[in-house]
Structures are given as structure tokens and as C-alpha cells.
C-alpha positions in Angstrom: 0.1 0.2 -0.1 1.3 3.2 -0.6 1.9 6.3 2.2 0.4 9.3 0.6 1.6 12.6 1.9 -0.6 14.5 4.0 -0.9 17.9 3.4 0.1 20.0 6.0 -2.2 22.9 7.1 -1.4 26.5 6.3 -1.6 27.8 9.5 0.8 25.5 10.9 4.3 26.9 9.4 7.3 27.2 10.6 8.1 30.6 12.5 11.1 32.0 11.4 12.6 33.9 14.1 12.5 37.6 12.6 16.1 39.7 12.6 15.6 43.5 12.7 16.9 45.7 9.9 20.7 46.3 10.3 21.7 49.9 10.8 24.9 51.7 10.9 22.9 54.4 13.6 23.0 54.3 17.2 19.0 55.0 18.3 20.5 58.3 19.8 21.8 59.4 16.0 18.1 58.9 14.8 17.0 60.9 17.4 19.0 63.5 16.2 18.7 63.0 12.7 14.9 63.9 13.1 15.7 67.9 14.5 16.0 70.2 11.7 19.5 70.8 11.4 18.0 75.3 11.2 16.9 74.4 13.9 18.9 75.0 17.4 21.6 77.5 16.0 18.2 79.9 15.4 17.0 79.3 18.6 20.0 79.5 20.2 20.2 83.0 19.1 16.5 84.2 19.7 17.8 82.9 23.0 21.3 84.4 23.0 22.8 81.9 23.8 25.1 81.6 21.5 27.2 84.6 22.5 27.1 82.5 26.1 28.9 79.0 25.0 32.2 79.1 24.9 33.1 75.6 25.2 30.3 74.0 24.3 28.4 74.5 20.6 24.6 74.9 21.2 24.5 71.8 19.0 26.8 69.5 21.1 24.6 71.0 24.4 21.6 69.4 22.5 22.8 66.2 21.7 24.4 65.8 25.1 21.0 66.9 26.4 19.7 63.9 24.5 22.2 61.5 25.6 21.6 62.1 28.9 18.1 61.9 28.8 18.5 58.9 26.9 21.5 56.5 29.2 19.9 54.7 31.7 20.3 56.2 35.6 21.6 54.0 38.2 
């Protein structure tokens, strides 16, 4: 007697593990890319912060603030 192969139910497919897309950008870099490039210098000039900044540029300050807010506290 010949054995016939049982048909596999379409809902019983093997589940493949999905890998997220690889990226070269960190989450912080992706967050900083969402900020329009003209916005930080414009706001710094309006508030007068750019004249007071010595060692940090306004953009570096914004980047550092995003970094400290996104890093876990201990």
C-alpha cells in the first residue's frame, strides 16, 4: 500500500525568527536626525545662548542633553 503525504495546514507553517534591519546609526543618532538642522542655531540666537557658549556649541549641548536623557540612570 502506498503512503500518501499528508498536506500541511497553511496555518501550521514554521515560524521563522525575524531579525531587525541592521543599521549603522545608533538610536541617539536617529533621534538627532529628527531635529531639523536649522532649528538649534536659530533658537540659540533667539535666546542669546550662542553668545554665552564657550566650549560647547549649541548643537553639542542639545546632543549631550539627548544622550543624558536616553541613558539609564543608576
